[in-house]
C-alpha angles and dihedrals in degrees: 000000000000127000129218110202122232117213135202107223095208096053095027088221134126108257099174146331141232117237112230133180125237126179125205107184120207094235106012096049122211114006119195118237085231087070104044104029095065090049092052090048093052093048095044092241093115090094092065090055092044093052089050092051092047092053094046089051091052091049090053094049091049089057091048091052094052114103114270093017131108125309103272119242132174123263124214117216129189123250110201128210089253092054090057090061089062107097089201096056092110091051091049093051095045089047090058091049090052094044093054098028098233128143119255090238091069096057105068117193121219117201118187123234090239090063089062091052094055102047112002097168093051091048093051091055093046095048090051091050093048090050090053088054091055100255123144109232122204130191107227126205092019110188097019093106141018105269102068097103093044090052092050090052096050106040141024118247118183093215138014119209111213109227117241089243088066093046089053088062089072107115092037114096097219092042092053091050089052092051091048091053094046095051093047090050093050092046090051087058089053094250126144119231130225118185117212128202097028107166109155138052089238091059091045095052094046092052093046090053086056089055091246106180104216139012130215124179150083092295088076103019145337118229110290 
């Protein structure tokens, strides 16, 4: 498990991190997630990896919460489309919180936009249930597909994570107008905004002028 820090521009402090998976094979060397994640998704085995990542994130946060350790911050973990088909997903997540004695607010759940497209009604029920349990739910890859606006209208996410493809529009007049409209819309729904894939000072300053809450990307830090 690797972590990519998330920064608040105003305080210039780490406020959280996203848990990512990296694989160093004994004989094949480093294997990109772009190679093995799609295979696990197609075979339905992605849930086994997700459960492992969730537990490792909880172990880390437990260490951070111990006296004399690091300043504790939240960790965002990915929830795949396959995970959402598990009717015991809420029990699994709560079980990890109880096992490691951490608050639900520290384990942030990222659900991709594509998951909404496949089973919107199921997702609405699950998001509502997770909110009731105290979890923070984030919409990942916002703007990468065509269902973002429909999802905003039908369910409440605490945070939307602007996809890197949107951030890359910065510097293009029409693209900047689109980003401005999206952020104002999300803010009108009371949602926080995290921008992913921020790599340049120009992107950083534009997003900060939009009152973007948090920044994630190579400008501040690669995954560690």
